[in-house]
C-alpha positions in Angstrom: -2.2 -47.0 -5.9 -0.2 -49.8 -4.3 3.5 -50.0 -4.9 5.8 -52.9 -4.4 8.6 -51.5 -2.2 10.7 -54.0 -0.1 11.9 -52.8 3.3 15.0 -54.2 5.0 15.9 -53.2 8.6 19.7 -52.9 9.1 21.1 -52.9 12.7 24.1 -50.6 12.9 24.8 -50.1 16.6 23.6 -50.7 20.2 22.8 -48.2 22.9 21.8 -48.2 26.6 20.1 -45.3 28.3 17.8 -44.5 31.2 14.2 -45.6 30.5 12.7 -42.1 31.0 14.5 -41.1 27.7 12.3 -43.6 25.9 9.1 -43.3 28.0 8.2 -39.9 29.4 8.6 -39.9 33.2 8.6 -43.7 33.6 11.2 -46.1 34.9 13.7 -43.8 36.7 15.3 -46.9 38.3 15.7 -48.7 35.0 17.7 -48.6 31.8 16.8 -49.9 28.3 19.0 -51.6 25.8 18.1 -50.6 22.3 19.4 -50.8 18.8 20.3 -48.2 16.2 19.0 -48.9 12.7 18.9 -47.6 9.2 16.6 -48.9 6.5 17.1 -50.1 2.9 14.1 -49.7 0.6 14.1 -51.1 -2.9 11.5 -51.1 -5.6 10.0 -49.2 -8.5 13.5 -49.1 -10.0 14.9 -47.2 -7.0 17.2 -47.9 -4.1 16.8 -45.7 -1.0 18.1 -45.5 2.5 16.2 -44.0 5.5 19.1 -42.7 7.6 22.7 -43.7 7.1 24.0 -46.0 9.7 27.3 -45.6 11.5 30.8 -47.1 11.6 33.5 -47.7 9.0 36.0 -45.2 7.5 35.2 -41.6 8.0 36.6 -38.5 6.4 39.6 -37.4 8.4 37.8 -34.3 9.9 35.2 -36.6 11.5 37.4 -39.3 12.8 37.6 -37.9 16.4 33.8 -37.5 16.6 33.4 -41.1 15.4 35.8 -42.4 18.1 33.7 -40.6 20.7 30.5 -41.9 19.3 31.6 -45.5 19.7 31.4 -45.1 23.5 27.7 -44.3 23.3 26.8 -46.2 20.1 29.2 -49.2 19.7 29.1 -50.6 16.2 29.6 -54.3 16.0 31.7 -56.2 13.5 30.1 -56.1 10.1 27.5 -53.6 11.2 29.1 -50.6 9.6 27.2 -49.0 6.7 29.5 -50.2 3.9 29.6 -53.8 5.2 25.8 -53.9 5.6 25.2 -52.5 2.1 27.7 -55.0 0.7 25.8 -57.9 2.3 22.9 -56.9 0.1 25.1 -56.5 -3.0 25.2 -52.7 -2.9 27.7 -49.9 -2.7 27.0 -46.3 -1.5 27.0 -45.1 -5.1 24.1 -47.4 -5.9 21.8 -45.4 -3.5 19.5 -43.0 -5.3 18.0 -41.2 -2.3 18.7 -40.9 1.4 15.8 -39.7 3.6 16.9 -38.4 7.0 14.3 -38.9 9.7 16.2 -36.2 11.7 19.7 -34.8 12.1 21.1 -36.4 15.2 24.5 -38.0 14.8 23.4 -41.6 15.1 21.1 -41.0 12.0 23.4 -39.1 9.7 26.9 -40.2 10.7 27.7 -41.7 7.3 26.0 -39.1 5.0 29.4 -38.2 3.4 29.4 -41.7 1.8 26.4 -40.9 -0.4 27.8 -38.5 -3.0 25.3 -39.5 -5.7 22.1 -39.6 -3.8 19.3 -37.0 -3.3 19.3 -36.2 0.4 15.8 -35.5 1.8 15.7 -33.2 4.9 12.9 -31.3 6.5 13.6 -27.7 5.4 12.3 -25.8 8.4 14.0 -28.2 10.8 17.3 -27.9 8.9 17.4 -24.2 9.7 16.5 -24.8 13.4 19.3 -27.4 13.7 21.9 -25.2 12.2 20.9 -22.2 14.2 19.9 -23.3 17.7 18.2 -20.6 19.7 19.7 -21.8 23.0 22.6 -24.1 24.0 20.1 -26.7 25.3 19.0 -27.2 21.7 22.5 -27.6 20.4 22.2 -31.4 20.0 23.4 -31.7 16.4 26.7 -32.5 14.8 27.2 -29.0 13.4 30.4 -30.0 11.6 28.5 -32.7 9.6 25.7 -30.2 8.8 28.2 -27.7 7.6 29.8 -30.4 5.4 26.4 -31.2 4.0 25.7 -27.5 3.3 29.0 -26.8 1.7 30.0 -30.1 0.0 26.6 -31.7 -0.7 24.5 -28.6 -1.4 23.4 -29.6 -4.8 22.1 -33.0 -3.4 19.9 -31.5 -0.7 16.2 -31.6 -1.2 14.3 -29.7 1.5 10.7 -30.8 2.1 7.8 -29.4 4.0 5.3 -30.9 6.4 4.1 -33.6 4.1 5.4 -34.4 0.7 5.7 -37.3 -1.8 9.3 -37.7 -2.6 8.9 -40.7 -4.9 5.8 -42.4 -6.1 4.5 -44.4 -3.1 7.0 -42.8 -0.6 5.9 -39.8 1.5 7.6 -37.9 4.3 5.4 -36.7 7.2 6.7 -34.1 9.6 6.3 -35.1 13.2 8.3 -32.7 15.3 8.3 -33.8 18.9 11.8 -35.3 19.1 13.4 -32.5 17.1 12.1 -29.7 14.9 13.5 -31.6 11.9 11.9 -35.0 12.8 9.9 -36.7 10.0 8.4 -40.1 9.5 8.5 -42.0 6.2 5.4 -43.6 4.7 6.0 -46.4 2.2 3.4 -48.1 0.0 4.0 -51.9 -0.1 2.1 -55.0 -1.1 1.2 -55.5 2.6 -0.1 -52.0 3.0 1.2 -48.7 4.2 4.4 -49.0 6.3 5.5 -46.1 8.4 9.0 -45.7 9.8 8.4 -43.4 12.7 11.9 -42.1 13.3 12.6 -41.2 16.9 9.1 -39.7 17.7 8.5 -43.3 18.7 11.6 -45.1 20.0 9.8 -48.3 21.1 6.7 -50.4 20.3 5.6 -49.3 23.8 5.3 -45.7 22.6 3.0 -46.9 19.8 1.1 -49.6 21.6 0.5 -47.6 24.8 0.0 -44.2 23.1 2.8 -43.0 25.3 5.2 -40.2 24.3 9.0 -40.3 24.3 10.9 -38.6 27.1 13.6 -36.8 25.0 12.3 -34.1 22.7 11.5 -30.5 22.1 7.7 -30.8 22.4 5.7 -33.3 24.3 2.5 -32.0 22.6 4.0 -32.6 19.2 5.0 -36.1 20.2 1.5 -37.0 21.3 -0.1 -35.5 18.2 2.4 -37.3 15.9 1.6 -40.7 17.4 -2.1 -40.1 16.6 -1.4 -38.9 13.0 1.0 -41.7 12.2 -1.4 -44.4 13.3 -3.9 -43.0 10.8 -1.2 -43.0 8.1 0.1 -46.5 8.4 -1.1 -50.1 8.5 2.2 -51.1 10.1 4.3 -48.7 12.2 8.0 -49.4 13.0 9.7 -47.4 15.8 13.2 -46.0 15.7 15.2 -48.1 18.2 13.3 -51.1 19.5 15.3 -54.4 19.7 12.0 -56.2 19.3 12.0 -55.3 15.6 14.5 -58.1 14.9 12.4 -60.5 16.9 9.2 -59.7 15.2 10.9 -59.6 11.8 13.7 -62.1 11.7 16.7 -61.0 9.6 15.2 -57.5 9.4 12.9 -58.4 6.5 9.8 -56.2 6.8 8.3 -56.7 3.3 
């Protein structure tokens, strides 16, 4: 059954990093400029976000973290979450569901804003993120995760490897980048659109069948690219600046 969801890409920050982070073992002499995004999905009487954006007013316990994040992920004027939602006539309380592609800071920074939404997280990956087995895997904002566990417990919906969270919207576990990484498959009038999360940072990852360079499993990353191509008619990577060239104003459907 085809659904009529509309997808809007929202740019929330910029980032520059060495190319091997984005393309495994390539471009050691180069850097890449990328964007950070979150996604507004509307349709079937629902308003959803995929990830949360950054910037704006933070609860006081997270202000110092936010200042530090601005160094790596500078948020431009009007690109904070509240301003971007307002530009589409929305407030945080209007959002019915937030699907988190994974639990890195640039994807969950503003989760405290969404006090009314169901928050969809990969269940097994949640446990791994909160209890890293080695310091090298301690890449997550544990203070934010603790806030979610304590203050937003009733809102959390833990999902498995593949699950329909609303009619026409399905999460697909990918792994690869993190143990909690999942893609989002959305039924639209133009076909099945898949938001890959960070298992594909760039269109190059998808078009070259080439894995990312930052992750917990290269094998999972390669497998995920194959599976997602079967799942979607249109695949959109997590950070490519080219998205806003191919889809002016961020309008996907």
